[in-house]
N, CA, C and O atoms as CSV, one atom per row, in Angstrom:
chain,resi,resn,atom,element,x,y,z
A,1,TYR,N,N,-12.586,-22.443,26.386
A,1,TYR,CA,C,-13.136,-21.109,26.203
A,1,TYR,C,C,-14.251,-21.183,25.179
A,1,TYR,O,O,-14.062,-21.704,24.079
A,2,SER,N,N,-15.395,-20.670,25.536
A,2,SER,CA,C,-16.557,-20.800,24.655
A,2,SER,C,C,-16.946,-19.486,23.987
A,2,SER,O,O,-17.993,-19.408,23.345
A,3,GLY,N,N,-16.136,-18.476,24.126
A,3,GLY,CA,C,-16.446,-17.202,23.485
A,3,GLY,C,C,-17.137,-16.241,24.422
A,3,GLY,O,O,-17.778,-16.644,25.392
A,4,LEU,N,N,-17.000,-14.976,24.120
A,4,LEU,CA,C,-17.550,-13.921,24.969
A,4,LEU,C,C,-19.072,-13.973,25.035
A,4,LEU,O,O,-19.656,-13.743,26.094
A,5,ARG,N,N,-19.700,-14.266,23.936
A,5,ARG,CA,C,-21.169,-14.236,23.931
A,5,ARG,C,C,-21.773,-15.309,24.830
A,5,ARG,O,O,-22.920,-15.184,25.260
A,6,ASN,N,N,-21.016,-16.356,25.113
A,6,ASN,CA,C,-21.532,-17.403,25.988
A,6,ASN,C,C,-21.214,-17.145,27.461
A,6,ASN,O,O,-21.757,-17.824,28.331
A,7,THR,N,N,-20.350,-16.183,27.753
A,7,THR,CA,C,-19.988,-15.913,29.146
A,7,THR,C,C,-20.670,-14.666,29.692
A,7,THR,O,O,-20.845,-14.547,30.905
A,8,ILE,N,N,-21.055,-13.745,28.835
A,8,ILE,CA,C,-21.756,-12.529,29.271
A,8,ILE,C,C,-23.166,-12.583,28.690
A,8,ILE,O,O,-23.335,-12.704,27.477
A,9,PRO,N,N,-24.166,-12.496,29.543
A,9,PRO,CA,C,-25.539,-12.531,29.024
A,9,PRO,C,C,-25.804,-11.331,28.108
A,9,PRO,O,O,-25.320,-10.233,28.379
A,10,PRO,N,N,-26.560,-11.527,27.038
A,10,PRO,CA,C,-26.857,-10.429,26.109
A,10,PRO,C,C,-27.460,-9.215,26.809
A,10,PRO,O,O,-27.167,-8.083,26.424
A,11,SER,N,N,-28.287,-9.421,27.815
A,11,SER,CA,C,-28.900,-8.285,28.509
A,11,SER,C,C,-27.835,-7.421,29.176
A,11,SER,O,O,-27.946,-6.195,29.163
A,12,SER,N,N,-26.813,-8.029,29.755
A,12,SER,CA,C,-25.724,-7.265,30.376
A,12,SER,C,C,-24.904,-6.537,29.324
A,12,SER,O,O,-24.512,-5.385,29.509
A,13,LEU,N,N,-24.656,-7.212,28.239
A,13,LEU,CA,C,-23.867,-6.608,27.171
A,13,LEU,C,C,-24.587,-5.406,26.566
A,13,LEU,O,O,-23.951,-4.399,26.256
A,14,LEU,N,N,-25.892,-5.498,26.397
A,14,LEU,CA,C,-26.666,-4.400,25.827
A,14,LEU,C,C,-26.767,-3.215,26.778
A,14,LEU,O,O,-26.933,-2.081,26.329
A,15,ARG,N,N,-26.670,-3.452,28.068
A,15,ARG,CA,C,-26.733,-2.366,29.052
A,15,ARG,C,C,-25.370,-1.691,29.259
A,15,ARG,O,O,-25.289,-0.605,29.833
A,16,ALA,N,N,-24.322,-2.334,28.794
A,16,ALA,CA,C,-22.978,-1.801,29.012
A,16,ALA,C,C,-22.821,-0.464,28.292
A,16,ALA,O,O,-23.273,-0.291,27.160
A,17,ARG,N,N,-22.178,0.465,28.969
A,17,ARG,CA,C,-21.919,1.780,28.370
A,17,ARG,C,C,-20.540,1.758,27.737
A,17,ARG,O,O,-19.594,1.178,28.269
A,18,SER,N,N,-20.457,2.389,26.620
A,18,SER,CA,C,-19.199,2.433,25.892
A,18,SER,C,C,-18.897,3.877,25.531
A,18,SER,O,O,-19.772,4.582,25.027
A,19,PRO,N,N,-17.669,4.329,25.780
A,19,PRO,CA,C,-17.340,5.719,25.435
A,19,PRO,C,C,-17.325,5.906,23.919
A,19,PRO,O,O,-16.795,5.076,23.181
A,20,VAL,N,N,-17.908,6.994,23.480
A,20,VAL,CA,C,-17.977,7.326,22.061
A,20,VAL,C,C,-17.520,8.771,21.904
A,20,VAL,O,O,-17.973,9.646,22.643
A,21,PRO,N,N,-16.625,9.031,20.947
A,21,PRO,CA,C,-16.186,10.416,20.755
A,21,PRO,C,C,-17.347,11.291,20.283
A,21,PRO,O,O,-18.321,10.785,19.725
A,22,PRO,N,N,-17.243,12.595,20.505
A,22,PRO,CA,C,-18.290,13.507,20.027
A,22,PRO,C,C,-18.435,13.396,18.505
A,22,PRO,O,O,-17.500,13.005,17.807
A,23,LEU,N,N,-19.614,13.744,18.010
A,23,LEU,CA,C,-19.920,13.612,16.586
A,23,LEU,C,C,-18.906,14.328,15.682
A,23,LEU,O,O,-18.504,13.752,14.672
A,24,PRO,N,N,-18.475,15.563,16.003
A,24,PRO,CA,C,-17.475,16.203,15.128
A,24,PRO,C,C,-16.170,15.398,15.053
A,24,PRO,O,O,-15.537,15.324,14.000
A,25,GLU,N,N,-15.780,14.805,16.171
A,25,GLU,CA,C,-14.560,13.995,16.166
A,25,GLU,C,C,-14.777,12.706,15.363
A,25,GLU,O,O,-13.875,12.255,14.658
A,26,GLN,N,N,-15.954,12.125,15.469
A,26,GLN,CA,C,-16.272,10.935,14.675
A,26,GLN,C,C,-16.184,11.259,13.185
A,26,GLN,O,O,-15.647,10.479,12.398
A,27,ARG,N,N,-16.722,12.427,12.811
A,27,ARG,CA,C,-16.671,12.835,11.394
A,27,ARG,C,C,-15.230,13.045,10.936
A,27,ARG,O,O,-14.866,12.681,9.818
A,28,ALA,N,N,-14.412,13.638,11.813
A,28,ALA,CA,C,-13.000,13.851,11.473
A,28,ALA,C,C,-12.286,12.508,11.300
A,28,ALA,O,O,-11.456,12.352,10.405
A,29,ILE,N,N,-12.609,11.555,12.150
A,29,ILE,CA,C,-12.016,10.218,12.040
A,29,ILE,C,C,-12.421,9.579,10.717
A,29,ILE,O,O,-11.592,8.978,10.033
A,30,VAL,N,N,-13.688,9.709,10.361
A,30,VAL,CA,C,-14.176,9.147,9.094
A,30,VAL,C,C,-13.453,9.796,7.918
A,30,VAL,O,O,-13.024,9.099,6.999
A,31,ARG,N,N,-13.311,11.128,7.935
A,31,ARG,CA,C,-12.608,11.819,6.836
A,31,ARG,C,C,-11.163,11.337,6.737
A,31,ARG,O,O,-10.653,11.098,5.642
A,32,PHE,N,N,-10.512,11.197,7.883
A,32,PHE,CA,C,-9.124,10.737,7.905
A,32,PHE,C,C,-9.021,9.334,7.303
A,32,PHE,O,O,-8.163,9.078,6.458
A,33,LEU,N,N,-9.896,8.432,7.741
A,33,LEU,CA,C,-9.848,7.053,7.253
A,33,LEU,C,C,-10.215,6.963,5.775
A,33,LEU,O,O,-9.635,6.163,5.040
A,34,GLU,N,N,-11.174,7.779,5.333
A,34,GLU,CA,C,-11.530,7.780,3.911
A,34,GLU,C,C,-10.371,8.286,3.061
A,34,GLU,O,O,-10.110,7.748,1.985
A,35,ALA,N,N,-9.672,9.319,3.538
A,35,ALA,CA,C,-8.512,9.839,2.802
A,35,ALA,C,C,-7.409,8.781,2.751
A,35,ALA,O,O,-6.776,8.588,1.713
A,36,ALA,N,N,-7.184,8.103,3.862
A,36,ALA,CA,C,-6.176,7.040,3.891
A,36,ALA,C,C,-6.570,5.913,2.941
A,36,ALA,O,O,-5.726,5.375,2.225
A,37,ASP,N,N,-7.844,5.563,2.938
A,37,ASP,CA,C,-8.343,4.508,2.058
A,37,ASP,C,C,-8.157,4.890,0.588
A,37,ASP,O,O,-7.734,4.065,-0.221
A,38,ARG,N,N,-8.475,6.150,0.244
A,38,ARG,CA,C,-8.292,6.609,-1.147
A,38,ARG,C,C,-6.823,6.507,-1.552
A,38,ARG,O,O,-6.490,6.050,-2.646
A,39,ARG,N,N,-5.968,6.938,-0.655
A,39,ARG,CA,C,-4.534,6.912,-0.941
A,39,ARG,C,C,-4.051,5.470,-1.143
A,39,ARG,O,O,-3.298,5.191,-2.077
A,40,ILE,N,N,-4.475,4.574,-0.284
A,40,ILE,CA,C,-4.085,3.168,-0.398
A,40,ILE,C,C,-4.608,2.577,-1.701
A,40,ILE,O,O,-3.889,1.858,-2.395
A,41,ARG,N,N,-5.866,2.882,-2.032
A,41,ARG,CA,C,-6.449,2.351,-3.273
A,41,ARG,C,C,-5.709,2.875,-4.507
A,41,ARG,O,O,-5.522,2.138,-5.475
A,42,ARG,N,N,-5.287,4.151,-4.477
A,42,ARG,CA,C,-4.508,4.697,-5.598
A,42,ARG,C,C,-3.191,3.939,-5.742
A,42,ARG,O,O,-2.780,3.599,-6.852
A,43,HIS,N,N,-2.532,3.677,-4.614
A,43,HIS,CA,C,-1.264,2.944,-4.659
A,43,HIS,C,C,-1.475,1.517,-5.165
A,43,HIS,O,O,-0.675,1.010,-5.950
A,44,ILE,N,N,-2.538,0.882,-4.720
A,44,ILE,CA,C,-2.840,-0.480,-5.186
A,44,ILE,C,C,-3.090,-0.472,-6.687
A,44,ILE,O,O,-2.575,-1.324,-7.410
A,45,SER,N,N,-3.878,0.487,-7.155
A,45,SER,CA,C,-4.191,0.584,-8.577
A,45,SER,C,C,-2.927,0.818,-9.401
A,45,SER,O,O,-2.726,0.176,-10.432
A,46,ALA,N,N,-2.085,1.731,-8.951
A,46,ALA,CA,C,-0.840,2.020,-9.669
A,46,ALA,C,C,0.073,0.798,-9.679
A,46,ALA,O,O,0.713,0.509,-10.690
A,47,THR,N,N,0.134,0.094,-8.579
A,47,THR,CA,C,0.977,-1.097,-8.496
A,47,THR,C,C,0.461,-2.192,-9.422
A,47,THR,O,O,1.245,-2.861,-10.095
A,48,LYS,N,N,-0.859,-2.376,-9.457
A,48,LYS,CA,C,-1.439,-3.377,-10.364
A,48,LYS,C,C,-1.131,-3.030,-11.815
A,48,LYS,O,O,-0.816,-3.909,-12.617
A,49,ARG,N,N,-1.224,-1.748,-12.149
A,49,ARG,CA,C,-0.924,-1.305,-13.519
A,49,ARG,C,C,0.551,-1.570,-13.850
A,49,ARG,O,O,0.868,-2.026,-14.949
A,50,GLN,N,N,1.437,-1.289,-12.914
A,50,GLN,CA,C,2.861,-1.544,-13.137
A,50,GLN,C,C,3.126,-3.036,-13.335
A,50,GLN,O,O,3.923,-3.422,-14.191
A,51,ILE,N,N,2.460,-3.865,-12.545
A,51,ILE,CA,C,2.616,-5.316,-12.685
A,51,ILE,C,C,2.160,-5.763,-14.071
A,51,ILE,O,O,2.827,-6.566,-14.723
A,52,THR,N,N,1.017,-5.236,-14.514
A,52,THR,CA,C,0.503,-5.579,-15.846
A,52,THR,C,C,1.497,-5.174,-16.929
A,52,THR,O,O,1.779,-5.952,-17.840
A,53,LEU,N,N,2.028,-3.953,-16.830
A,53,LEU,CA,C,2.987,-3.477,-17.830
A,53,LEU,C,C,4.269,-4.301,-17.812
A,53,LEU,O,O,4.827,-4.602,-18.867
A,54,LEU,N,N,4.738,-4.667,-16.624
A,54,LEU,CA,C,5.948,-5.485,-16.533
A,54,LEU,C,C,5.727,-6.876,-17.127
A,54,LEU,O,O,6.617,-7.430,-17.772
A,55,ARG,N,N,4.550,-7.429,-16.909
A,55,ARG,CA,C,4.242,-8.742,-17.504
A,55,ARG,C,C,4.195,-8.643,-19.028
A,55,ARG,O,O,4.704,-9.519,-19.727
A,56,GLU,N,N,3.582,-7.576,-19.540
A,56,GLU,CA,C,3.539,-7.374,-20.992
A,56,GLU,C,C,4.950,-7.214,-21.552
A,56,GLU,O,O,5.283,-7.778,-22.594
A,57,TYR,N,N,5.771,-6.441,-20.848
A,57,TYR,CA,C,7.150,-6.224,-21.284
A,57,TYR,C,C,7.923,-7.544,-21.282
A,57,TYR,O,O,8.667,-7.837,-22.218
A,58,ARG,N,N,7.743,-8.325,-20.235
A,58,ARG,CA,C,8.422,-9.617,-20.122
A,58,ARG,C,C,8.025,-10.528,-21.285
A,58,ARG,O,O,8.879,-11.155,-21.911
A,59,THR,N,N,6.728,-10.593,-21.566
A,59,THR,CA,C,6.241,-11.436,-22.666
A,59,THR,C,C,6.849,-10.988,-23.991
A,59,THR,O,O,7.303,-11.806,-24.792
A,60,ARG,N,N,6.847,-9.680,-24.206
A,60,ARG,CA,C,7.406,-9.127,-25.449
A,60,ARG,C,C,8.908,-9.382,-25.532
A,60,ARG,O,O,9.426,-9.715,-26.597
A,61,LEU,N,N,9.593,-9.228,-24.427
A,61,LEU,CA,C,11.038,-9.442,-24.390
A,61,LEU,C,C,11.372,-10.900,-24.706
A,61,LEU,O,O,12.279,-11.178,-25.491
A,62,ILE,N,N,10.643,-11.819,-24.097
A,62,ILE,CA,C,10.869,-13.245,-24.371
A,62,ILE,C,C,10.607,-13.544,-25.848
A,62,ILE,O,O,11.386,-14.246,-26.493
A,63,ALA,N,N,9.515,-13.012,-26.372
A,63,ALA,CA,C,9.183,-13.235,-27.785
A,63,ALA,C,C,10.279,-12.685,-28.688
A,63,ALA,O,O,10.657,-13.334,-29.663
A,64,ASP,N,N,10.788,-11.508,-28.380
A,64,ASP,CA,C,11.843,-10.906,-29.203
A,64,ASP,C,C,13.135,-11.717,-29.143
A,64,ASP,O,O,13.831,-11.844,-30.150
A,65,VAL,N,N,13.457,-12.260,-27.985
A,65,VAL,CA,C,14.668,-13.078,-27.861
A,65,VAL,C,C,14.496,-14.389,-28.632
A,65,VAL,O,O,15.393,-14.812,-29.361
A,66,VAL,N,N,13.336,-15.023,-28.462
A,66,VAL,CA,C,13.083,-16.311,-29.123
A,66,VAL,C,C,13.072,-16.167,-30.645
A,66,VAL,O,O,13.587,-17.032,-31.353
A,67,THR,N,N,12.491,-15.085,-31.146
A,67,THR,CA,C,12.407,-14.900,-32.606
A,67,THR,C,C,13.669,-14.289,-33.200
A,67,THR,O,O,13.771,-14.144,-34.418
A,68,GLY,N,N,14.628,-13.932,-32.357
A,68,GLY,CA,C,15.877,-13.380,-32.849
A,68,GLY,C,C,15.846,-11.883,-33.088
A,68,GLY,O,O,16.820,-11.330,-33.599
A,69,LYS,N,N,14.771,-11.215,-32.739
A,69,LYS,CA,C,14.692,-9.760,-32.907
A,69,LYS,C,C,15.600,-9.038,-31.917
A,69,LYS,O,O,15.964,-7.880,-32.121
A,70,LEU,N,N,15.956,-9.732,-30.851
A,70,LEU,CA,C,16.805,-9.121,-29.827
A,70,LEU,C,C,17.954,-10.063,-29.519
A,70,LEU,O,O,17.752,-11.224,-29.162
A,71,ASP,N,N,19.169,-9.536,-29.665
A,71,ASP,CA,C,20.362,-10.297,-29.309
A,71,ASP,C,C,20.665,-10.010,-27.842
A,71,ASP,O,O,20.984,-8.878,-27.478
A,72,VAL,N,N,20.564,-11.030,-27.009
A,72,VAL,CA,C,20.728,-10.860,-25.569
A,72,VAL,C,C,22.114,-10.329,-25.228
A,72,VAL,O,O,22.251,-9.473,-24.354
A,73,ARG,N,N,23.146,-10.830,-25.912
A,73,ARG,CA,C,24.516,-10.373,-25.612
A,73,ARG,C,C,24.664,-8.884,-25.903
A,73,ARG,O,O,25.264,-8.146,-25.121
A,74,GLU,N,N,24.119,-8.455,-27.025
A,74,GLU,CA,C,24.212,-7.039,-27.394
A,74,GLU,C,C,23.410,-6.168,-26.424
A,74,GLU,O,O,23.875,-5.108,-26.004
A,75,ALA,N,N,22.221,-6.615,-26.077
A,75,ALA,CA,C,21.371,-5.846,-25.158
A,75,ALA,C,C,21.998,-5.758,-23.775
A,75,ALA,O,O,21.954,-4.704,-23.140
A,76,SER,N,N,22.579,-6.850,-23.305
A,76,SER,CA,C,23.171,-6.825,-21.962
A,76,SER,C,C,24.412,-5.943,-21.919
A,76,SER,O,O,24.731,-5.385,-20.869
A,77,ALA,N,N,25.112,-5.807,-23.031
A,77,ALA,CA,C,26.290,-4.942,-23.077
A,77,ALA,C,C,25.896,-3.474,-22.944
A,77,ALA,O,O,26.698,-2.657,-22.490
A,78,ARG,N,N,24.666,-3.132,-23.337
A,78,ARG,CA,C,24.211,-1.739,-23.255
A,78,ARG,C,C,23.622,-1.381,-21.890
A,78,ARG,O,O,23.336,-0.213,-21.626
A,79,LEU,N,N,23.440,-2.370,-21.029
A,79,LEU,CA,C,22.850,-2.096,-19.712
A,79,LEU,C,C,23.815,-1.291,-18.854
A,79,LEU,O,O,25.024,-1.517,-18.904
A,80,PRO,N,N,23.294,-0.356,-18.070
A,80,PRO,CA,C,24.173,0.408,-17.185
A,80,PRO,C,C,24.663,-0.472,-16.035
A,80,PRO,O,O,23.978,-1.398,-15.600
A,81,GLU,N,N,25.855,-0.159,-15.564
A,81,GLU,CA,C,26.374,-0.866,-14.391
A,81,GLU,C,C,25.534,-0.456,-13.199
A,81,GLU,O,O,25.208,0.719,-13.029
A,82,MET,N,N,25.185,-1.428,-12.377
A,82,MET,CA,C,24.313,-1.114,-11.243
A,82,MET,C,C,24.700,-1.957,-10.044
A,82,MET,O,O,24.958,-3.156,-10.156
A,83,ASP,N,N,24.734,-1.308,-8.905
A,83,ASP,CA,C,24.967,-2.016,-7.652
A,83,ASP,C,C,23.693,-2.793,-7.338
A,83,ASP,O,O,22.634,-2.181,-7.206
A,84,PRO,N,N,23.756,-4.122,-7.212
A,84,PRO,CA,C,22.529,-4.896,-6.986
A,84,PRO,C,C,21.794,-4.520,-5.703
A,84,PRO,O,O,20.593,-4.762,-5.586
A,85,LEU,N,N,22.492,-3.938,-4.754
A,85,LEU,CA,C,21.840,-3.555,-3.499
A,85,LEU,C,C,21.230,-2.164,-3.553
A,85,LEU,O,O,20.456,-1.798,-2.668
A,86,SER,N,N,21.566,-1.379,-4.579
A,86,SER,CA,C,21.073,0.000,-4.614
A,86,SER,C,C,19.557,0.060,-4.721
A,86,SER,O,O,18.939,0.946,-4.130
A,87,ALA,N,N,18.951,-0.842,-5.449
A,87,ALA,CA,C,17.487,-0.844,-5.571
A,87,ALA,C,C,16.845,-1.096,-4.218
A,87,ALA,O,O,15.841,-0.469,-3.882
A,88,ASP,N,N,17.414,-2.006,-3.440
A,88,ASP,CA,C,16.872,-2.284,-2.109
A,88,ASP,C,C,17.031,-1.082,-1.193
A,88,ASP,O,O,16.146,-0.789,-0.389
A,89,ARG,N,N,18.149,-0.390,-1.312
A,89,ARG,CA,C,18.359,0.788,-0.458
A,89,ARG,C,C,17.336,1.871,-0.778
A,89,ARG,O,O,16.799,2.503,0.132
A,90,ASN,N,N,17.060,2.092,-2.064
A,90,ASN,CA,C,16.077,3.104,-2.450
A,90,ASN,C,C,14.682,2.701,-2.003
A,90,ASN,O,O,13.906,3.547,-1.560
A,91,ARG,N,N,14.358,1.434,-2.112
A,91,ARG,CA,C,13.035,0.951,-1.729
A,91,ARG,C,C,12.812,1.116,-0.233
A,91,ARG,O,O,11.699,1.423,0.196
A,92,ALA,N,N,13.841,0.920,0.555
A,92,ALA,CA,C,13.689,1.011,2.007
A,92,ALA,C,C,13.205,2.392,2.435
A,92,ALA,O,O,12.563,2.532,3.475
A,93,GLU,N,N,13.511,3.406,1.638
A,93,GLU,CA,C,13.071,4.754,1.991
A,93,GLU,C,C,11.562,4.913,1.845
A,93,GLU,O,O,10.975,5.790,2.479
A,94,THR,N,N,10.927,4.091,1.031
A,94,THR,CA,C,9.492,4.227,0.816
A,94,THR,C,C,8.665,3.375,1.770
A,94,THR,O,O,7.446,3.529,1.844
A,95,ILE,N,N,9.316,2.484,2.492
A,95,ILE,CA,C,8.600,1.636,3.438
A,95,ILE,C,C,8.358,2.433,4.710
A,95,ILE,O,O,9.300,2.994,5.269
A,96,PRO,N,N,7.116,2.494,5.180
A,96,PRO,CA,C,6.847,3.257,6.400
A,96,PRO,C,C,7.666,2.734,7.579
A,96,PRO,O,O,7.698,1.536,7.860
A,97,THR,N,N,8.314,3.655,8.243
A,97,THR,CA,C,9.064,3.326,9.451
A,97,THR,C,C,8.558,4.232,10.553
A,97,THR,O,O,7.748,5.126,10.311
A,98,GLU,N,N,9.030,4.003,11.747
A,98,GLU,CA,C,8.595,4.826,12.875
A,98,GLU,C,C,8.902,6.299,12.614
A,98,GLU,O,O,8.128,7.172,13.006
A,99,SER,N,N,10.039,6.585,11.948
A,99,SER,CA,C,10.428,7.979,11.735
A,99,SER,C,C,9.583,8.683,10.677
A,99,SER,O,O,9.324,9.880,10.810
A,100,ASN,N,N,9.142,7.977,9.626
A,100,ASN,CA,C,8.356,8.654,8.596
A,100,ASN,C,C,6.868,8.330,8.662
A,100,ASN,O,O,6.096,8.819,7.838
A,101,LEU,N,N,6.460,7.523,9.619
A,101,LEU,CA,C,5.056,7.156,9.744
A,101,LEU,C,C,4.201,8.367,10.076
A,101,LEU,O,O,3.098,8.514,9.549
A,102,HIS,N,N,4.704,9.236,10.949
A,102,HIS,CA,C,3.923,10.398,11.363
A,102,HIS,C,C,3.756,11.394,10.222
A,102,HIS,O,O,2.710,12.034,10.110
A,103,SER,N,N,4.769,11.531,9.377
A,103,SER,CA,C,4.622,12.459,8.253
A,103,SER,C,C,3.548,11.950,7.297
A,103,SER,O,O,2.803,12.746,6.726
A,104,THR,N,N,3.462,10.643,7.119
A,104,THR,CA,C,2.415,10.080,6.271
A,104,THR,C,C,1.043,10.354,6.870
A,104,THR,O,O,0.117,10.727,6.150
A,105,ALA,N,N,0.903,10.176,8.167
A,105,ALA,CA,C,-0.369,10.448,8.839
A,105,ALA,C,C,-0.728,11.925,8.719
A,105,ALA,O,O,-1.896,12.267,8.532
A,106,ASP,N,N,0.269,12.801,8.826
A,106,ASP,CA,C,0.024,14.237,8.683
A,106,ASP,C,C,-0.460,14.562,7.272
A,106,ASP,O,O,-1.373,15.370,7.096
A,107,GLU,N,N,0.155,13.932,6.262
A,107,GLU,CA,C,-0.269,14.159,4.878
A,107,GLU,C,C,-1.712,13.708,4.677
A,107,GLU,O,O,-2.495,14.390,4.016
A,108,ILE,N,N,-2.058,12.566,5.244
A,108,ILE,CA,C,-3.428,12.060,5.118
A,108,ILE,C,C,-4.396,12.992,5.823
A,108,ILE,O,O,-5.487,13.254,5.317
A,109,ALA,N,N,-4.006,13.497,6.988
A,109,ALA,CA,C,-4.870,14.416,7.731
A,109,ALA,C,C,-5.109,15.693,6.929
A,109,ALA,O,O,-6.226,16.209,6.901
A,110,LYS,N,N,-4.061,16.205,6.277
A,110,LYS,CA,C,-4.222,17.401,5.440
A,110,LYS,C,C,-5.178,17.121,4.289
A,110,LYS,O,O,-6.038,17.943,3.968
A,111,GLU,N,N,-5.019,15.945,3.666
A,111,GLU,CA,C,-5.897,15.567,2.560
A,111,GLU,C,C,-7.339,15.422,3.047
A,111,GLU,O,O,-8.273,15.800,2.339
A,112,ALA,N,N,-7.522,14.883,4.241
A,112,ALA,CA,C,-8.869,14.681,4.787
A,112,ALA,C,C,-9.544,16.003,5.112
A,112,ALA,O,O,-10.762,16.127,4.988
A,113,SER,N,N,-8.758,16.990,5.528
A,113,SER,CA,C,-9.356,18.272,5.911
A,113,SER,C,C,-9.574,19.188,4.713
A,113,SER,O,O,-10.238,20.218,4.827
A,114,ALA,N,N,-9.019,18.816,3.573
A,114,ALA,CA,C,-9.163,19.655,2.366
A,114,ALA,C,C,-10.538,19.527,1.756
A,114,ALA,O,O,-10.825,20.161,0.741
């Protein structure tokens, strides 16, 4: 296989007609995609900030343990009891699934039309 450009002459490709939505629909699509992009970028930014804060906390925690400012046994005794699977169960609710995918698209559409 040598690629599409080598099998269809450019003159034929340039003459080919392609369906294009009306301009108002194109603009609506652009608004929708821009709103989705803004939302994704906000989530990426927030996630990066959380990662930075967690790394800073980890560094500080290690330093405090090494220097003796924090007694690990005492600190671990104060931790709340937690089901190790509960965090995964809560996280699963935020992952887009077929059932909540449409609500996310609806939210983005509302944001795009605002």
